[in-house]
C-alpha positions in Angstrom: 0.1 -0.1 0.1 1.1 3.8 -0.7 1.9 6.4 2.0 -0.7 7.7 4.0 -1.6 11.4 5.3 0.5 12.4 8.1 -2.0 13.6 10.5 -5.9 12.5 10.8 -7.9 14.7 12.8 -11.1 13.2 14.3 -13.0 14.8 11.5 -11.6 12.7 9.2 -12.8 13.6 5.8 -11.9 10.6 3.8 -15.8 9.5 3.1 -18.5 12.1 3.2 -20.8 9.8 5.4 -17.8 9.9 8.1 -19.2 13.3 8.9 -22.0 11.8 10.5 -19.9 10.8 13.3 -18.8 14.3 14.3 -20.4 15.3 17.6 -20.1 18.7 19.3 -19.3 18.6 23.0 -22.5 19.0 25.2 -23.4 22.6 26.1 -21.3 23.7 28.7 -19.2 20.3 29.0 -15.5 20.2 28.5 -13.8 19.7 25.2 -12.3 16.3 24.5 -8.4 16.5 25.0 -7.4 12.8 24.7 -4.8 12.1 21.8 -4.4 8.7 20.2 -1.9 7.7 17.2 -2.3 5.0 14.7 0.0 3.8 12.0 -3.1 4.2 9.4 -0.8 2.6 6.5 -0.4 -0.3 8.6 -3.6 -0.8 9.9 -5.0 -0.9 6.3 -2.5 -3.7 5.5 -3.1 -5.8 8.3 -6.7 -5.7 8.0 -8.3 -9.2 6.5 -9.4 -7.4 3.4 -6.2 -5.4 3.0 -4.5 -8.8 3.3 -6.7 -10.1 0.7 -6.1 -7.6 -1.8 -2.6 -7.7 -1.6 -2.6 -11.5 -2.2 -4.7 -10.8 -5.1 -2.4 -8.0 -6.4 0.5 -10.5 -6.1 -1.1 -13.2 -7.8 -2.3 -10.8 -10.7 1.1 -9.5 -11.4 3.4 -12.7 -10.5 3.2 -14.0 -13.8 4.1 -10.7 -15.3 7.4 -10.2 -13.0 8.3 -13.9 -14.1 8.0 -12.8 -17.7 9.6 -9.7 -17.3 12.7 -11.5 -15.6 12.8 -13.9 -18.3 13.1 -11.3 -21.0 15.7 -9.3 -19.0 17.6 -12.7 -18.7 17.4 -13.1 -22.7 18.5 -9.5 -22.8 21.8 -10.1 -20.5 22.7 -13.6 -22.2 22.5 -11.6 -25.5 24.8 -8.6 -24.3 27.0 -11.2 -22.9 27.2 -13.0 -26.2 27.8 -9.7 -28.1 30.8 -8.9 -25.8 32.3 -12.3 -25.9 32.2 -12.6 -29.7 33.4 -9.2 -30.7 36.9 -10.8 -31.8 35.1 -13.7 -33.6 31.8 -12.6 -35.1 31.6 -10.7 -38.2 30.7 -6.9 -38.2 27.4 -7.7 -40.0 26.6 -10.4 -37.1 27.7 -7.9 -34.4 25.3 -5.1 -35.9 22.2 -7.6 -35.9 22.8 -8.7 -32.6 23.3 -5.2 -31.4 20.0 -4.2 -33.1 18.3 -7.1 -31.5 19.6 -6.5 -28.2 18.3 -2.6 -28.2 14.9 -3.7 -29.5 14.4 -6.2 -26.7 15.7 -3.6 -24.2 13.2 -0.9 -25.6 10.6 -3.7 -25.2 11.5 -4.7 -21.7 11.6 -0.9 -20.5 8.5 -0.4 -22.0 6.8 -3.8 -20.6 8.1 -3.0 -17.2 6.6 0.6 -17.2 3.5 -0.6 -18.6 3.2 -3.3 -15.6 4.4 -1.1 -12.9 2.0 1.5 -13.8 -1.0 -1.1 -13.7 0.1 -2.4 -10.5 0.3 1.3 -9.0 -3.2 1.8 -10.3 -4.5 -1.2 -8.7 -2.8 -0.5 -5.4 -3.9 3.3 -5.2 -7.4 2.0 -6.1 -7.2 -0.6 -2.9 -6.0 2.2 -1.0 -8.5 4.3 -1.6 -11.0 2.0 -0.9 -9.9 1.1 2.3 -9.3 4.4 3.6 -12.8 5.5 2.7 -14.1 2.6 4.8 -11.8 3.0 7.8 -12.7 6.8 7.9 -16.1 6.2 9.5 -14.6 3.6 11.9 -11.9 5.6 13.2 -14.5 8.6 13.7 -16.7 6.7 15.5 -14.3 5.4 17.7 -12.4 8.4 18.4 -15.7 10.3 19.2 -17.1 7.3 21.3 -13.8 7.6 23.4 -13.4 11.1 23.7 -10.5 11.8 21.7 -9.9 15.4 20.5 -7.3 14.1 17.7 -5.8 11.1 16.2 -2.1 11.5 14.8 -0.9 8.9 12.1 2.5 8.1 13.0 3.0 6.3 9.6 5.6 7.1 6.8 6.7 10.6 6.6 5.3 11.4 10.1 6.8 14.2 11.8 6.1 12.5 15.3 9.6 11.6 17.0 8.1 9.9 20.2 4.7 8.6 21.6 3.6 6.5 24.5 2.7 3.2 23.2 -0.4 3.1 25.2 -1.9 6.2 22.7 -1.4 3.8 19.7 -4.9 2.7 18.3 -3.6 0.8 15.2 -4.6 -2.9 16.8 -8.0 -1.5 18.1 -8.9 0.1 14.5 -7.6 -3.4 12.9 -10.0 -5.6 14.9 -12.9 -3.0 14.3 -12.1 -2.8 10.5 -12.3 -6.8 10.4 -15.8 -6.7 12.4 -17.0 -4.0 10.0 -15.9 -5.8 7.0 -15.4 -9.1 7.2 -13.8 -11.4 4.1 -15.5 -14.4 3.4 -14.1 -17.5 4.5 -12.4 -16.0 7.2 -13.5 -16.0 10.9 -14.2 -12.4 12.4 -12.5 -11.6 15.6 -14.0 -13.0 18.8 -14.2 -11.7 22.4 -16.7 -8.9 21.6 -15.8 -5.3 20.8 -12.3 -4.4 20.3 -10.2 -2.8 23.1 -6.8 -1.2 23.5 -4.2 -3.7 24.8 -4.7 -4.0 29.0 -0.4 -4.1 28.9 1.0 -1.7 26.3 4.5 -2.0 24.9 7.1 0.6 26.5 6.9 3.9 24.8 8.1 3.9 21.2 10.8 6.3 19.8 10.1 7.4 16.3 13.0 7.9 14.2 
C-alpha cells in the first residue's frame, strides 16, 4: 500500500458519510482533550481485506514479473554473447545482434513501465477503498472514546516519540475486520475491540 496522510483529525474527511460521526461537545461540557496515534498505512495493510487485496495483486502480477525476469535474462545473455564474440563475430553479425539487443531492451523497458503503472493503479484503488471504509470506523471510535485528535505516525510522520498506550492501530484493525468481514475468514472474537491491557514500552520514532 502507498504512503498515507501524516495527521488524521477526528473529523477525518475521507468519506462524506464519516461526517455523521462528528459530535459537538455537550453545552457547558468540556471539550475532548485525549490524543491517540495510529499507523494508518499499517492498519489498512493488516486488515483481513487489506491482506486479501495484497494477495490478489501479487497473484495478478506474479506472472508478469516472471515474464519480465525471463526477458531481462535474454537481454543479459545476448549482451554477454556480443561482448564475448567481438573478436570472432563478423561486423554484420555484431550489428544484427546489437540491434536485436536494443529492440529487446526497449520493449522490456516499456513492458516494465506498463506493468508497474498498472500495479500502481491497482494499489492506489485498493488503498483509497480501504481508507474510505476506515474513515467512518476511525471517527466513530475517536468520538466514542473522547479523543480530540488522532495522529498518523506512519511514513513521513513528524512525530518523534509517543507513548505506546496511545497507539490505537491494533484496535482499528480489529474494528475494521468486524465491520468488513472477508468471506472464509472468521471475524474477531471476544466482543468489541479494546486497547491492549499491557501496552509495550513507549516507542521512539526515528
